[in-house]
Each structure stands twice: as C-alpha cells, then as structure tokens.
N, C-alpha and C positions, 0 to 999 in steps of 0.2 A: 439511481437514488440509493441512499444508505438509510437503513432503518435502525434507529437507535434502540438498544436493548431496554425493555421496560420490565423485565422479570428479574427479581432479585434471586440469585442462584443460592440455594441452600442444600448442599449435598446431604442426602440421608442414606443413600445406598451406593456402594461402590460397584461400578460395572467395569469390566475389562474386555477389550476387543482387540482387533488387529492393530498393528503398529503403523499401518499405512492405509490410506483410503484409495478406492479405485479412481482411475482417471489420470490425467496428465501430471507429470512431475517436472519440477524445475531443479536442476543441479546448480548449486552455487559454487563458484570457482574459488579456491584458496589463493589469495593474492599476496605476493611477496613485495609488490610495490603498490601502494594504495593509490586510487585515482584522485586527481585534484578535483575537489567538489566545486565546479564552476559552471555546470550545465553543458559543457562541451564533452561529447561522448567519443571524441577521436582517440582517447587514450584507453578505450575499452576494447577488448578482443575476446570477450566471453561469448558463450552460445547465446543466440537470440531466440526468444520465445514470443510467439504471437499472442496478444490478448485481444481477440476480435469476436468473441462469443457474446451475444446479447443476452443478458440475464433478466433485465427488467426494462420495461418501456419500449419493447420492440416495435410497437406501432408508430413510434416517433423516430425510429432509426432509419435513415435513408440509405446510407452506404458506409463503407470503411472510411471514406473521406469525411463523413459526418462525425464519426468517432471510432477510433481503433488505436491500438498501441502495440509496440514491440518493447520487450523488457529483458534486461540482463541482470544477473545477480552474482555478487561476489562477497567475500568475507576475509577478515583477518582477525587477529586476537582481540581487537578493540571494537570493530564495527561490522555490521551487516550493510553492504553497499547495494544500492539499486540504481540502475540507469535505465531510463525509458524515453522513447520517442513517441509522442502522442500526436495522432492526426485529429484535428478538431477544426472544423471550418468556421466556427463562430465562438470566440472566447467570451464567456459571461461569468463573472464571479463578483457578486455584490455582498457576500456574507463572510463572516470570520468566526474564529473560535469553534464552539460546539455546533454552529450552524453552517460551517464551511461546505458541508455535503450538499447544500442547496445550489451551489454553483459548480462550475467546472473544477474537478478535483480528482485526487488519487486516494485510494485506500489500500492499506497493507494489513492483512490479517495473519497472525502467527499463533499456532496452537503448540504449546510446549509438551503436551501429554496426550497424544492421540489415543493411545490404548485406554487410558484411564477414563476418558469421557467419550468414547467412541459412539455410544448409544444415546448420548444426551442431544436434545434438539434445541438447546439454548446455550449461550456462551457460559463458560465456566471461568473460575478465577485464574486459570493458566492460559486463557485466550487474550490476545492483545489486538485491539482494533484501533489502528492509527490512520488518521486522515491528514492529507496534505493539500494545502491550497497553493497553486503555482503563482498566486499574486492577486491583489485586489486594489483597483479594479482591472489592472492590466497585468499581463504576464511579467513576472520578475519584480513587481512592485509589492514589497513586504510579503514574500512567501512565508508560510507558517505551517507548523505541524501541531496537531491536537490529538490527544489520546482519549478515546471514549471509554475504553475498557481495558483493564479492570477498573471498576468504579472507584475503588479505594485510592487510585492514583490518577483519576481523571483530571485532565486539564492540558494547558499548553505545555509543550515539551521543547523548550529552546535548545536542549542538548542535541536534538536531531538536526543535523546540518542539511539544509535545503538550498539548492541552486537551480535556477531555471533560466533558459534563454528561449526567445521566440524563434519560430521558423516560419517559412512561407505558408505552411499548411497546418500549423499547430505549435507545439513547443517540445523542448527537451528538458528533462529534469534528472537531477542526480540527488540521491539521498545517502547519508551516512548515519545509520541508526546505531547508537551505542548498545553493545550487548548488555551492559549493566542496567539498561532500561527494562530488559527482559529478565534480568537476574539470571543470566546464562553465561557460563564459561564455555566458549566454543571449542570443538575439536572435530577432526575429520571423521566422517561417517555418521554424524548426527542426522536425525530426520525429524522434521517439524511439519505440522500442518501449515500450509501457506496458501494465501490467495492474494493476487494483485488485480486491482480493478480500477477503472476510470469512470467518472461520472460526467454527464453532459447537461448543460443548460443553454439552450439556444434562444431564450426569451430575454432580450435585453431589458433591464429595468425591473425584472421580476425574479 
C-alpha cells in the first residue's frame, strides 16, 4: 500500500547530513542505445536487482510468486529508464489516477537532495513520488503514470512512457521517465535517493 502525504512541508530549519543512506544501492547504467519502450526486456543487459522485501502487509504475503520483482535501471541524457519483471499471481487493478495505488501498481521514489533533508521524516519539495498502473482492468489496458509529490505538480504525467506486457506469472514493464520532470540535468556520478516498490491487490472487485 502507498500512503499519500498529508503533511504540508514548510522548511524552517536547514539540516545537513550524509549524502548517502545506509542499505542497498542500485547503479543505473549509462545507455548509448536507448531501449525500445514496448514491455519487452530482451534488449536490456543491465544489472538485475531483486525487489522482494515485504515492507507493509506481510500478513497477506504468501510467497515470491504472490508478489516480488526484479528491476533494472539505466539512463541517458533525456530519460531515466526502468525495466522490471513483476511476479503477481492475481492481477487486480480497478483504480486510476491518484487512487491507482489501491490496485496492483508500481511506485518510484526519487530524492534529489539527500544531504539537505537527511533528518526529515516527511517528504520535501525535492522528493518525487511517482505511481504507475500497468493497466485497468487488465495488464496493458491504458497503463498510466501519476505523480503524487511534489504537490505543486501533482497529477497525470503523460510524458512518462509506460509499456507493459503480461507474462504467465505476472507482467513486465518498461518506463522512460524524462529528466525534465525532475528538473535534473544528468551526469555520471550523480547520486539520488531511490526506491522501487510494487503493490499488490488480490481481492477482485475491491
């Protein structure tokens, strides 16, 4: 489940901390040939990272076949690319827009300034919370991307390219997220706060 921010962030004190957080890191590969955004991951050769740690709702999680994912990340001058293979034994997505987190979906979080807000426990204006629906009601049927945060630019983001194909045990998704959505000019060696997660709804009609 994704919890929408309810606190309006009003910075009054500037804190400064480390430029990296502890825990696993993902390295995005600089791509000289961009992938074709069609849901087919056969043209990806980047490092594969597992997304299989249950963060919320563990009492409902049966196995990796119930919900888990592998993710790859790349970039070029124009886009941040994400390719993921999601295992999900029952696809349920009846929601859209700001409510798409209520169904099977993906979330990508990016923090542009880790050091500046290292000690904050709420989202700040340089944090981007992007949700992606693989399709409603079926995989590949009108996939969409919606930005919850920053609030000032909240809404649908049709400039995010989304392509999804179904597999026998879930789905594959490719994203091309334009750097200008983040107001970032990319270069090698940059470090961002980053989180990739998948949400699961196994209750058809709910």
